[in-house]
N, C-alpha and C positions, 0 to 999 in steps of 0.2 A: 923720486925715482922708484920704479917697481922693484920689489924684493928680488924678482927673477934676475934683474940686471946686475945685482950685486954678486951673483954666483959666477963661477968660471964660465967662459963662453961655451966650452964643450958640454958642460952640464946643462946649461940653458937650452942648447940645441937638443940635447937628449930628452929633456922634459917636454919641449914643444913637439918634438917628433912623435911622442907617445900619446899626444892628444888626438881626438877625432878631428877630421877635416872641418866640421862645422864649429868645433870649439876653437880651432886655430883662427877662424874668421872673427870670432868674438874677441879673442885675445888681441887681435890686430887693432881693434878699436880703442885700446886702452892708452897707448902712447906711441909717438913716432919711432922710438927706438925698437919697440917690440914689433911695430908694423914692418920695419925694415928686416928684422930677423925672420919674421914669418913668411917673407917673400924669398928667402934664400932657397936655392935649388936643393941643398942638402935636406931641408925639411920635407920637401915634396917627393924626393926620391925615397926617403924613409917611409913616407906615407904610402907610396906605391908598393914598397916591399911588404909592409905590415898589413895594409888594408885591402890590397888587391891580389898581388902575386901569391902571398902565403895562404890566402883563402880560396884561391882558384876562381876568382871572378874574372870575366872577360874585360880586357882593356879596350876603351873606345877608339883607339887610333891604331893604324897599321904601322906608324912610325915608332921605332923602339924608344921607350922613355929616356934611355941614356943619350939619345940624339936630340931631345927636345930642349928648348929654352925654358927657363923657370916659369914664365907666365902661362905658356901653353901646357906644360906638365901639370901645373896647378889646376888649370881649367879641366883637363881630362880626368884628373883624380876626383874633382868635385862631381863630374858627370857620373862616374862610376859609383861614387858614394851615394848619390841621390837614387840611382836605379837599384843598387844593392839593398839600401835601407827599405825601399818599397817592398821588394820581394821577401826580404828577411822578416819584415814586420808581418806580412801575410803568413809566412811559414810558422810564425810564433802565435798566430791566431789574432793578430791585431787587424781590425777591419777599417778600411777607408771608405767614407761615404762619398757619394757622387757630389760634385761641386755645383752642377746646374740642374739637379733634380732627377733627370731620367736619361741623360745622354750616355754617361760612362761612369765607371767606378774607379778604375786605376789611373787613367790619364790625367795629367795636370792641365792640359788644354787641348782643344780640337780645332784644327784649321781646315776649312773646306775650300777646295780649289776647283774652279769650273774649267773644263777642257772643251773647246769648241773647234770645229773645222774652220778653214779659211773662209768658208761661206757663212759661218756663224751657226752651223747646224749642230745639234747634239750628236755625240759620238759614243760608241761603246768602248770602254777602257778594256784592253786585252791583257796588259801586264804593267806592273809598276816595279821600279828597282831603285834602291838607294845606291849612289855612286861614291866610291872611295876616292876623294880628291882632297889632299891636305889643304886646309885653310878655306875650303869651300863646302857649302851645304847643298849638294846637287841631287836631283831625283830625275830618273828617266821614266817617261810615260809612253807606252805603245798603244795606239788606237787605230781603228780602221774606219775610214770614210769611203770615198770612191776607191782609194787605194790606201795602203798602210803608211803611217807616219810615226816616227820616233821624235819625241820632244824632250829637251833637257830644261828643267826648271831650277832656278836658284831660289831656295826657300828662305834665304835671308834678305833678298832684295825685294822692295815693294814693286808690285806690278800695277796694272790698270785696275781701276775701281776698288782699290784698297784690298786686293786679294791676298796680300801678304807674301806673294811670290812673283817671280818674273821669268818668262821664257827667254833662254839665252842661246839655244841651239836647236836645229831641226834637221832631220834627214828623212827623205821619202821620195825617191825617184818616181815620176809619174807612171802609173800602171803597175808598180811593184806591190806584191802582196807578201807581207811578213808573216810567216807561220808561227814562229816562236823566237824568243829572245833569251840569251844567257849572258850574264856578266862575269868577267874574270874575277874569281874570288881570291886570287893570289897576288894581285897587283898592288903596288904602293901608290898608284895614282899620280906620281910625280912626272912620269914621262907620258902620261895620257892613260885613259881608261879603255880597256879592250872589251868589245861587245861582239858576241857571235849572233848571227841572225840566219834563220832558214828562210829563204825567199823563193817566190815564184815570179819569174821575170817573163813578160810577154815575148814571144807567143806562148811557149810551153817549156821554159827552161827552169829547172830546179837547181838552186845553188845553196851552198852554205858559205857565208862571207864573214870575215873578221873585220869589224870596223874599229877605228881608233878615234876616240874623242880627245883631241889634242889639248894641251894646256891653254891654247887660245880659244878653246870651245868651238872647234869646227870638226866635222866628221870626215874621215878619210878611209877608203877601202884598202886594207892592208894585205889581205889574202883572200882567195876564193877557190872553191872546188865545186865541180858539178856532181851532185848526188841527190837522190830522192830522200835520203835520211835527214833527220833533224838534229840540231845541236842540243845536247842535254846537260853537259857539265864542262866547265872551263877553268883550267888551272895552269897559269903560266904559259908554257909552250904547247901544252896538250889540250886538245878539244875533243871531248867524248861525243860520239854520234850514236844514234840508235834507230832500229827499225821496229816493226810490229811482230816479229817472229823471235829471232834468237841472236842476231848478230849486232855487235856493238863496236864499231871501228874507233880507233884512236888516231887523231890527225895531229902530227907535229907541224903546226902551221908555219913556224919559222923555217924549218928545214924542208918543208913540202914532202914529208914522208908519212907513211901510214902503217898501222898494225891493226889486226882485227881479233876480237874476242867472240867466241861462239858458245852460247849457253847450252847447246845440244851436243857438244863434243865432250864426252864423259872423261874423267881423269883416271879411269880404270881402278877406282876405289869405290866399291859399292856402298860402303858404310858412310860415305860423305854426302850422299844424296838422301835428304829426309823430306817427308811429306807430312803435313799436319792431317789430323783425321778429317777436317773439313774439306781438304783438297783431294782426298783419295778418290772421290767420285767425279772430280772435274777432269775434263779432257784438255790437257795442256798440249798445244801444238797447232791448233787452228790459228789463233792470234794470241800473242802474249806481248802487248805493247809496253814499251819502256816507260817507266815512271820517274826514275831518278838514277843518277850515277854519282858515286863519291870516290875521289882519289884518296887513298890511305897509304901514304909513303910509297912503298914498292908494290902496292896492291890496289885493286879497283873493286868496289862493290857496285853491282848492277842490279837495280830493283825493277822488276817488271810486274805486270798485273797478277801473275801467278807465282813468281819465283824471286828469291834473293840469291844472287850468285856471286862468288868471290873468285877473282882472277889475279894472277901475277901480271904486272906490267911487262909486256914482251921486251926482250933485249934487242930483237931484230925488227927494224922498220923497213918498209919497202917503198919504192919510188912511185907506185900507183896504188890507188884504192882497190882496183880489181885484183892485182897481184896479192895484196894483203889479205883479201877475203878468201882467196884460194889457199892461203897458208894460215888460216885462223888458228888461234890458240884456245885450247880447252880450259874448262873451269877447274878450280881447286876444290870447291865445296858449293853445295846448293841446298836451299831449304824453301819450302812453300808454306805460306800462311793462309792458303786459300785464295780466293779472288779478292783483290784489294783495290780501293780507290786511290790511296796515297800511302807512301812509305817515306820516312825520313831517317837517314842513318847519320849519326853524329858522334864524334869522338868525345869521350868523357874528359872533362878538364881535370888535370891532376892537382891534388891539394899540395900546398907548400911549394908549388912551382916545379915539382920534380918531373923530369922528362923520362919517357919510357920508349923502348924500341918499338913495341906494338901496343898502343894504348887500347883500353877497353872501349867498346862502342855501345851506345844506346840505339835502339831501333823502335820508332813509333809507327804503328800500323793502324790504318783505318780500313776496315773491311768494306766491301761494296755496299754503299749506303742507300741506293735508290731501289730497294726491294719492297714492292707494295704488299707482299705477303707477310712481312715481318711486323711485329709489334713496334709501334713508332717510338716508344720510350725504352726499348730493350737493347739499344745499340751501345757498344763501348769502343773506345780506342784502347789498344793494348800496347804496353811498353815491354820490350825485351832487352836483355843484356847479352852482349857477345863478348866473352872473356878471352884474353890471349892464351895461347898454349904455353905451358911452362915445362921445360925451358923453351925459349924461342927457337924455332926451327932454323937450321943453318942453310938448308937447300931451298931454292926458290920454288921447287915443286912440292914442298911440304906444306901442310895446312897450318897457318899461323894462329887460327882461332878455333875455339871449341864449338863445333856445330853439333846439334841444332842450338839456336839461340834460346836463352832461358827466360821464361815469362816472369816479369818482376812486379808489374802493377797494371791496373786497368782504370779507366776513367769514363764516366757515363757521358753519353751524347745521344743524338737522335738519328733515326733513319730519315731520309728525305732527299729531294733533288738539290744538288749543289752546283752552282756555277764556279765557285771557288773551292775546289776539293783539296788543295794543297795543305799539308800539315807541316808545322815547324817544330824543331826540337833544338834548343840552345845548348851550347857547351856547358853552361852552368846549371843544366837540369830544369829548364822551364819549357813546357809544351804550349803551343799556340795553334788554334784551329778555328774555323768557322763552323757553327752548328746550324743546320737547316731550321727554317721556321716550322712551327707546329701545324700539322694538317688539320684543316677545319672539319674533315670527315671523321676525325678520331679525337673528338673533343672530350678528353678525360682529365681528371685532376693529375697534374704532374708534380712529382717531388722535385723541387727546384734546388738542385745541388748548388752549394756555395752561396747563393744569394739569400738563403734563409737566415744567414748571419747578419743581414742588413735590415731585418724587419723592423727594428726599433727606430730606424730613420724615418722621419715624416716625409722625406722627399721621394722615397721609393714607390713606384707604381708596379707592383709585381705582375699584374696582368699584362702590362705593356711588354715587359721583358720576356714573359713566358711565351707569348705568341710570336714575337719577332725573331728573325735570324739573329744569332749572337756570335760575337767574337769572344771565345773562352780561352782560359789559360789554366794550367795545372803545374804544381811544383812537385818534382819527382822525389822519390824517397831519399836518394843519396845526393840531392842537390846541395852544393856548398851553402846555399841560403838557409838550409835547415841546420847548419853548424856555424852560424854567423859569429858566435862568441869565441870561436877557436877551440871549443871543448869537443869531446866525443859524444856529448848528449844531444840527441836529435830533437828538433822542434817538430810538433805533429799537427800544426794547423792545416785545415782543409785536407785531412787524411784520416782514414780509418785503418788502423793496424790490424793485421790478421795473424792467426797463429800458424806460422809455417808456410802459408800460401801466399799468393800475390796480394799486395796491398791494394786497397780501393782508394783512389784519389778523388777528391771533390773538385769539380770545375769551378773556376772563379770568373765571374762576369767582368770582361774588360769594356765591352760596348755592345749595345743593342742597336740593330738597324731598323729604324722606324719609317724608312722611306718605302711605303707600300708598293710603289710602282717600279722600284729598281732593286735588283739583287746585287750583292757584292760579287765581282767577277774575278778579282785577283788581289794579292796581298804580298807585301814584303816586310821584313822585320830586321831592324838594326838592333840586335840583342844588347850589345855593349852600350850603345848610345841611348837605349830605352825609347826607341821610336818605332811606330807601326804605321804603315801606309796601306790604305784600302782603295781599290778602284771600283766604281759602280757602272752598271750598264747604261745609266743616264748621263754619263760624262763627268760626274763628280769624282774628285779624289779627296779622301779624308785622311788627314795626318793626326796621329795621336802621339803625344809626348808624355812620358811618365815623369 
């Protein structure tokens, strides 16, 4: 009998619960009695509290751990542990070598999936999305052939020709063109997945429709509204729309009511409108297309090509979209970063699981990157922090955050043409983006940030990685992965600290695209599950698992 089993049961549970998840699996192999104890739900709830919640790591499931059975809770804890150890190791300066020579550095495996039209023709992938369905591993793929098609793939079921995935649902009425796709980020998936699409229906009808992917994996049209605007953000009952000027309507699709936000209606507070020096010469007002929208409790951030604007969610909604736009609500605060390709606004995950009324936000900005007059290797992504006002304002008309945002860090990238311009910023402080390939007309020696740490590996071909488009990552200064041991001492891997100014982050190579004939066109990231999916214009979809 193991000495552990001679101790009181409560003490045995306490010892087991304080082990790392990987150590618990080792302990399970020693005897049947300990194997039974290590499967107890109490052990894995303790692991969740100590290894995930207290460190501010994202949990891989939308189902609360308190509602999970022990086997599923254990599985989710192991996923989180695997992903967090990878990022924490990089934050400490531990370097992982690529497993197949030149494909990738961070991923454990790569799965390639070929998408073809019904006629067997190659198609261009327009967008890819992971779907939140408990107990299923589903992915949505949007492509255009003669008309647009949405396909749902089960990544755990074997398909034809050993592809490792199987198509399980499809939607695409003949002649319909889907302009863009947004997935509800607030659903639990148990009653179906909500998907918003902006569509052009023959002959010339523009609609925004809410589709439901039912538990039986069939598509149903749940709601529809006639509008030229595009869906941008989806959270629960609210769907955010946007135009190319200043208006951003909100549609409560369940109640069929509308409100409108207008970035040109000033709040009568001159000091809350700030422009960066780069933007002072720009003329804002001709077009200012919407880039992103983020729901933040009682507020909404609207990111456009020239402005980041904060609004309160209106109290009053109207029966028609036209009436709502006549009664648009003005902004609380506005800032410009100059002309940008992409903006991502993400709440900062609180450490120790502490909830706040208005959390801090990180803002990742990529300036306009297709400028032929710029030095190709002089581009950076910039990270800003937006701190809550203290004390929190009581009136909804007060500004709850300290504008302008504060520059916190920058990370090197390149100028160049991008089909996939979107940038991602996780709640746990990891940034992800596609970097353009190096221009052949500007063939100069490039300082290869991040990958120079892998030079000792005989598998690395630096020239291959330097020329190709790259999927890069960076770990932010205040990421919980830099405080993995629970102390206040920060790990400084892939980061150059500065005296008082913004930190310089080094990019980390995730994967290089060596398909010379096809660019990446789209991307999605399951931060907590450690998965990245990329679509190519050749019809391939690549899945990376950390």
